[in-house]
Structure formats: structure tokens, C-alpha cells
DRENBAKE-578126 format. One record per residue (C-alpha): z negated, y, x negated. Coordinates in steps of 0.05 Angstrom, whole numbers, plus 5000, padded with zeros to 4 digits. Each point is the difference from the previous one (the first is absolute). Last residue first. Layout:
ZYX/...
REM end
This chain:
312182441395/494849554968/493050255018/495849714951/492350224991/497750034927/492950004984/494650374969/492249824998/494650575007/494050294963/497250635026/498350634959/505050395046/504950364959/499049624932/498849345029/506850055049/503950254937/498349444960/501649485057/506950345007/500849934926/499049235007/504549985053/505250374958/498949534944/500449415046/506650135029/503749384978/493449535005/498950275074/507249915016/500349294980/504949755058/505350544983/506150215041/499950755003/501650595044/492950215026/493349974971/494150335036/493850074954/493349855030/493350134973/493649635022/493050245006/494149535024/494250115050/502849495049/506850385003/501150644963/507450264993/504250384948/507550045019/506050334963/496550204942/503450674977/501050244929/496250354940/498049774934/497950574949/500149694932/495750324945/502950324932/506049894966/496549864935/498249325025/492649765015/500850105078/495650225055/502749835071/500250625046/500649925074/504750175058/500649625069/503749985063/498249555057/506149855043/496349645052/492049955001/496949475046/492049885008/496849505036/506149545003/501849675073/505650465005/502549814925/500249255005/503150055068/506150434969/500149584940/501449315038/501749644934/493650124966/500949924925/495549484972/505449554971/506950334996/503550275062/505449655042/498050065072/502250765011/496050345053/497249695064/503550345054/499250754985/502249924930/505949615016/502850425060/499050624958/503149754934/505949785041/500350645038/500450314930/506349624977/503250165068/499150714996/501850044931/506949655009/503350254939/507150285015/498750654966/494450074945/493550305014/497650604965/501350655040/497949665066/493649754968/495550375052/504849775052/499249334984/492650015006/500150365067/504349485028/495849454974/493750345033/503350095064/501749275002/493049734973/496550455059/493250294957/493549795034/496650615035/492549844994/500049864926/499249354963/507149755010/501950744976/497849974926/503449274992/506650185034/500950674958/498349704935/504149395010/505950415026/499450444942/500149424947/506349675039/503850714991/498550074929/502149294985/506450175037/500850644957/498549664934/505049435012/506150445020/504949814951/497349294983/499149875074/507650075012/501349624936/496149375019/493649724991/496450484950/499750124928/498250684970/496050305059/493850234958/494950145053/504349795057/499249194968/503449654953/502649264991/496449514957/501349305009/499149804926/494350394992/498550614950/493350365010/501950715025/499850634956/495650565025/503650565036/497149865072/493150094967/501650724995/499050374929/498750704973/498550094926/495250524976/499550664959/507050215015/504050424959/498950624958/492850315013/500450764995/496850274938/505750194965/502850385063/507549955005/500449595066/494250375033/502750704975/506749825028/497349795069/495750615001/506550434994/503249615051/494150075047/499250774989/507550045015/499449645065/493950375022/502850724993/494250384982/498650625043/500050704966/493350314997/498650565051/494850524977/502949944927/495550484960/500250314932/494850535001/501150705041/495949815057/493550034955/494749455012/492950304995/500750485058/503049415036/494049585002/495150565018/493750074958/493750185043/496749305015/492949995014/500350175077/506149504996/495349424994/495750145054/506850105045/502649274984/500049815072/503550585023/497350295065/504950485037/504750434965/497550444945/501950724993/505850224959/502950385058/505949565000/495249455012/496149534953/498949314985/497149764937/502449454955/496249784938/503049884932/496149624944/502250024930/498649594939/496349335016/499550025076/495949475043/494150454997/502150425056/500949485053/493649654986/496550605004/503250295067/498649305027/492750154978/499650685037/502749675064/495249454995/493850544999/503450345062/500549365036/492449884984/498550755024/503749905062/496149295016/493450394996/502750575045/502449465049/493049644995/495850695018/504350245055/502549315032/492949735004/499450235073/506549525019/507050305014/504949785056/506950005026/502850584961/507150145012/504849904935/506550085038/503549694940/504449625054/493949535008/494450184948/494650015055/494050144963/493549664987/493950304959/493449754974/502149274973/494149894951/499149464951/494249744962/500449494944/492849704976/496949904929/496050655005/506150415004/507549895020/503150535041/506350015042/502650595043/504150115059/504950535036/500650484944/503250675021/507150004972/502450404937/506950144998/504749944942/505650424967/504149774948/501650164923/502049454957/495449944941/505049934937/496749644938/503450074934/498549564936/498449425051/494049585017/498049445048/493249605001/498550345070/506750245033/500549545061/495450415048/503950674986/506849735017/504449844941/507550174982/501449914922/506650324980/504449544963/501649864930/499049225001/494249734958/501349315028/505950045044/499349785080/493350405003/492949754999/499550095080/492849905013/497449655059/503549305017/494449645043/505749765045/498950015077/503350725004/505549705055/505850154954/496649684940/497749375039/507049905024/502849994936/495349474980/501949575055/507550074982/499049804936/495549425015/505649775046/505050084943/495849544962/495150034940/495450645010/493349934972/502149694937/498350594955/506550164975/502649945074/494650475023/502150524940/507249965022/498450205074/495950564974/505850274959/504449915063/495150385039/499350544948/507550075009/499850105074/494250464995/503550454953/504950175060/494850365036/505350315043/506649794973/504550015065/500749475052/507149764999/502650364939/493949724968/500849275017/507249904978/499049284982/501749624937/495150274950/493850055046/501649335032/501349654930/493150264981/496649715056/503349364990/498350004924/492950165019/499749375046/503149544949/507249755016/503449355005/500649965076/501150754996/507149984984/501749645065/496250465042/503450624969/506349665018/498149955071/497350775003/506950224973/504049545043/496350195064/501150704991/507250004976/501749605069/495850495041/503750644970/506949624998/500049935077/506249645019/497349244985/505949674967/496449764939/494549665048/492950284986/495749514956/492949925027/494449724954/497050734997/498949895076/503750155068/502949315019/506750065028/500149685072/505849475004/501049875074/499050755021/504850224942/499650704979/493350125037/495949974940/504650514962/500750495060/492450015008/499250164923/504850595008/496950245068/492549954965/503250474942/500649914926/497950604960/500749614934/495050344955/497650485056/496149395029/503249575054/502649444955/493050054962/495949935064/504049405024/499649674932/492250185000/499749665074/503649414974/493749664969/503649414976/503650354939/493350254978/501950254927/506350305022/497650385061/493150114969/503350354938/504050425045/494050245036/496650104937/505750454976/499750405065/492350124992/501350204925/504950495016/495750265050/494450164954/494150205037/497449315013/498649934923/494350455012/496950034930/492650214993/499650414936/504550264945/506950185012/506050064953/504350584985/506850164969/502550735022/506950015018/499050585048/501449545061/495249504975/494550524985/500650215073/499449315030/494049874955/496250675018/500949825074/497749284990/493950224961/497050425056/497749405042/495549824936/495450575014/497550534953/506449994953/499649904924/506150134962/500049714922/504850294950/500749684929/505349495019/504550565026/500550294928/496650614974/503250214932/496749804939/494250154947/497549444959/493049684987/499349454948/499949254998/507549944987/500549435050/494350245047/503150725007/494850435026/502350585047/500750764995/504150265055/506050474998/502750435054/503950514959/506649675010/499749995078/503049375029/494049545018/494750555024/505550365042/502649345025/493149895024/499650675034/506549895037/497849335027/493250325021/503950605035/504549455039/493649615017/497850635036/492250065012/501650685036/499350764977/499649834924/495250084945/499349684933/493349984963/499449814928/494449704956/500849904924/505749714961/507350094977/500649994922/500550474946/493150305003/496349494962/492649875006/499149444955/494749485018/494949914942/495550485042/499649455055/497250405060/494349575032/500749965079/494450345036/496249555051/502150075070/493949825055/500249465042/500650045071/498549855073/491649944999/500850594948/501250044924/501550654975/506150514985/506549575023/504650605025/497350524950/499449514941/506649755023/504050584989/497250244932/499849354963/506449795030/503250624975/496949894929/502549265000/506950235023/501050484940/497349414949/505549565026/498049425042/499849224993/493749854952/495250345046/493049904974/494350025052/497849224996/492450015024/495749444980/494649775045/495749514967/495349455032/493349694996/495650634986/503150275065/506050445025/504049415021/496950025071/502150705001/507249834989/499049495062/498550585041/505350454978/505549455013/496749925076/500550765010/507150004976/502049425056/507049655000/500949685065/508250025007/499650715029/495750214948/504949854945/499850584957/494549894949/503250324940/494250474982/495349425003/503449664938/498449314987/498249424956/494449505015/497349494952/494849515029/497549434958/497750324940/492449845003/499649695066/500150455061/493350175031/500049885075/495850505029/505950385039/502649335024/494049915045/498949285012/498349834930/504749634945/496549904932/504650194945/504450305052/507150034980/502649655068/495950415041/501450664966/507349785010/499949845076/496750695009/504950394961/505649725043/496550135065/499950744992/507650114996/502750124929/505550484980/495650344952/499049294966/507350064973/498049384958/493949565007/498649604937/495549365017/496949584951/496349295008/505649625039/498849275004/492349894994/499650705038/503749665065/494549395001/494650544988/502150385062/500649345044/492749774982/496550705009/493849675027/499550285062/500650785019/505650034947/504049475034/499150365065/502650614965/506349634970/501749735069/
REM end
């Protein structure tokens, strides 16, 4: 499009340049060819068809890049393209500024980099950019009292157990000290190595899980850098299933899945026995169900009760609060283990962040977000760690370490095998060309050659050269992450000879010092530090938190619910389920709240189910509701009869005595609405000018529905005799309107629907 515009009168390019005059392209070594063509057109003073002849406006194009860090060929990055653009800048109208200073590494490392990479990257070629010596800072003190330099460690296999032992060696030896800059004191100081000083780099991300598991076993705290595979955390998978069983109660497949999981271990036979208990009165298998107290299978009864309790609690919870409750309450780890455990807590942290941003508002949103993490659809790429600046070993695969650094960097040993290339892509002369010159049968790793083109000898040799050049750049990126010390893993046999092909071998050729020769075994060292008792730690931290002078004492906000607001006094005032201080008779007075909750539950279920394919049977629903409240009901009260009366009235035209404007046939009103939301939880902050700080309003709106483009809020009231309910409960209704506006941005009116039980 830009090329065609440049061939014409350049109207589009000039239109864009009026809005954006200057372009800064960072990480330019990772560019693909099309990107720089686009920006040469956009920055052109006089656009012409050939982008190479587009002269950028003075100062319009600023490009930053390090060709030695071009390591994404598999994503289309092309070092040849970078070098060709650099040549265009080498003219009277442009300036190329080499930045060769290294502000990260110790002088010892700088000297080693100069020696090693001058040999590995000696000159500019079609596939490579030469290494330029790093200046040595004469003002930097060359101390000998700290751990620094380049070392090798050798073992017979890339054993994570040996890696864990080596890290303990570094952390628990008295004489392994590093020199670091203290930002608070604004000076260098020498101190022992900590876990947080160490970064372990692996060649492939698939190797990270092996090290992570071993580190957990050895009580070495760690965190991961790179692509996060949440689906590899069994505890997160199980927590997500429990979350969906609770958050999506009408999708019974999750309820069944959790019952059958290792968490509860309920069998199909046990569920079948429950369903067939009474042929004429089938028990509905759902999270709403309550199992009769006389049911002999305690395991089943307790499973249903636990999930039902959590469903009731979840109605007033945020998505992250529900996930946190599941993690704390359910014994997930004893069921599925602790593999990749940090993913579970990182998912919780991410869910909180999504809530704060407004991207996740409901439990349904939370379920969808957890699904996106498990399926890998989320764009979460970099693990920032659960605690900022936490003292953890940093694990990273080679393609994720650019921009990172650590005082001590370990390159984990590992074999690798070179494969003959099967294709090659080039971009020259403004055109892209690709060759597929070798096809193999990879099934069952047989690698049978199907065909090979005549171009294979020439193009495969060129591709091998390009791959070799990128390998050298990857070595450069990995090594230069180190501030104080670089430790390179080697693979040797019992005879001392190298085993297989070690990815880091070109670096080892320049490394003579053995790590363990530099660390005496006679030093004070605890190879197996004692495990900290978590209860003791918790109690000590609790005491510290309570006595810390910097700890904020007391709440910084005031929490309120609309139902606690004072009512407007009227002569005929009677109360409702929310306050329950005056009722029609003594029996109802003792049990008004329970009766009201039952009615609310019935209304929610009947409204929700009438719009679904499987409509709830009122008789079955009433039985389940009464069973759910079995621990709270008052003996002698005919709850069955009262709820049946409510059901008959609601299903046959509703309660006629309502205030002006309130629909009497509420069920028909809601079923004909465009949108209906029952038991809508809310929580929002209202700023306050008082010293007490803001007010956090939270509660539940009984019903919010949209009809003819307008939103309406209904609040059910039971157990009262009042002809002026709208006036009596005006403060509460006004607060519901504010809450609805705060969480949706929509305006609504609010009304009372009277259910006189």
C-alpha cells in the first residue's frame, strides 16, 4: 500500500507524517525486512517507489539495535537485513554511533569477553557482525576479595541434583563473597552470595521444569522467566475445575468432574445410588442439591455439603477471592502434587490484576480467564515473581534472557544434536525467497529421506553457516548476562573426556578455572539446610507485623452494606428479612431471616431456570431449599406450605398489592426482559472527605433487568405490612442505584417487590 502510494503522489504517507514526524525503532536487530521498508517510506522527505532511495527527513528516523543479539531467526529476524539498513545510514545525511561500553560486568569478565568473542565474532560477514572490544574501566577497583571471573564445572550428566548441590555450595560457603552496589548506601559492599544473585540459563525451555522440581525438593526458592505453561500445573487445573463447579452452577459437567476427581473420589456407582434412591422423587444432582441427613454414604453427603456451602458464599465474592478460598480450603496438593506450584499462585496474582484493571468483573469472567491461562491463549509471557525482589534463583531459557542480568550466571550443561537443514529463507533485492530442499519422514523418529533437490548441497551449506552464526550470537547473549561471575557447564566422562556435543563448548575452550578448585571443601558449608516449620514462621511473621512501627494500624476504609442503612420512619412500618426487628407474629419473628433467605433463593432459582431448556420443578426446588437450610429452621414452622404458597402466587400472576409502577406479574415481566441478572454482587469505593477514609460499599442486588432499553432494580421484601415501602427503604434503593451505576456505568430505577409471607 505504501509502495503504491509512493509511486503516486504520496498522499497517504504525507497524511501520516503530519501526525507522526519522528520514529524510534528499538531492538532493531530483531526486525524482519518488511518493518524497515515501512518506516523508510513513512520517514521519507520525498517518497519514491524504491524504499532504498527514500531519504528520511532530518532526525526522523532513530534506530537502536545490537546485531550481536539477533537471536530470533525462527521468528523472521534477519541479520543480513539489519546490516543492509546500517549501510544506508553510513552516508552524509546519517550518523552511526557505536555504543561499546559495558556498565554491567566486572573488569575480569570484560577482559574475558574481549578475548573470547573477538575469536568467535572476528569480522563482518553476510551472517554476522563483528565484536568490538569492550573498554576496560580503569577507575574500577580490581579487588581480589570477592567471587568473580569465569569458571567451568564438569559432571558426567546434566544432573539437576548436582546443580542444586552446586547452588547450595555457592550460598552456604563462608568464603564465596560477591561485590555488589548498594543503592541505599550508594556504595559497593562485599557480602555472601544469596539465591537472588543467581540466574540459571538453560538452552531449551523444556529443561526448566526438571530443574524447578529438583530445586523445590532441595528447598531452593526459584522463579521462572519465559513462556508460562499454566497447563503443566496439576493443582491449578484442579483449582480451576472446582472454581467452575462453584461459579457456573448451572453447568453441571464441572460439578460432576469435581465429584469424580481425586479431591472427592466419588464413583459413578455412588452417584447412581443417589439418583435411584426414590424413583418417584429423583434427587437432582447439582451444586444446589442437599443430600438427606439419613443418607448412609457420608463421603457423598459431605462432598455435596462442602461444594454447596462454597457456592452460597461465592454469591458475594469477587473472582480472585473465590480462587483464593479454593486454594486455602481444599487440599489440592495432597491430591495432585506440587509440580509447577508457582503457576497456581501466579495465576491468582494475575487474576487480581485483571480485576483491578476491570477486565474481569464476574465469576464467569474469572472462569473464562483461568481457561485462557490453561489453554495458553493468554499473552502472559514474563513471570515477574510472586514477591517483588524475592530471594529466588532465577530460571530462564536462552531465548528469554535478553535484557536480564545477575551477579552470578550459570549456563546449565546439556547435549544437543545438529540436524541437516531442510529449508532456507532469504530476503535480497526487495524480494523474499524460500527453498524447501529436503523432506524427511519423521514418524517414529525414523528420519527416512523422501526427496532432496539439486540445490541442497549449496543452500544447505549456506543455512548451516547462518545457523552457526546465530549459535555464536546466542553464546554472546548468554555470557554477557553476568555481572560478577560466569559458570559454564561441561559434560565429561569418567576418563575426563567430553561427552557428546555440549552447546557451550566454544565458551569452555576459553575457560580453564574449575569452580570447585576455587571453593575449598573445608569451608563452613551446610549441604542440606534445615526445613523451616511453616507454622513457626507464620507465627513469627504475625508478631512482627503486629509490632512493626511502620505497619498500618487499623482499617484505612469503612465498609458498609445498603441493607444496614436506616429506614425512613412511617406509621405502618414493619420490618423485613434484612433487619427483622418487627414481624407479623412471634413465630416469624424468630425465623424471619431464614424464611426471607428461602424466598430469595426460590425467586433466584425460578427466574433463572424459566429461561433455560430444563425448567426447575417448583416442588423439587422447594424441597432442596428447605434441606439446604435444615440447620437453621425452627421446628413446627410449615416452610413447605409457605414456599408452596409463594410458588403458586408467583407462577400465576404474582402478588397484586404492589406500589404504583411495580409490575405485579413479576415472572412474566422478567421473562420478557432483554437481560436479567439475579443475585448480582457488587463492591465499589465511594470517596469520603472524613478522616475515616473512603467507604467500600458491598452487597447483593436481588434482580437487575433491562426492558425496552431501560434498566430496573428489584428488591424483594418479605415479612412486613407497609403500604409505603418505596419511601421506607428509599436510602437502600438509592444506594443500589449508585452501586449499579458504579459497576456498569448504566442508570437504573429501583423498586420494592412485596412478597407477604
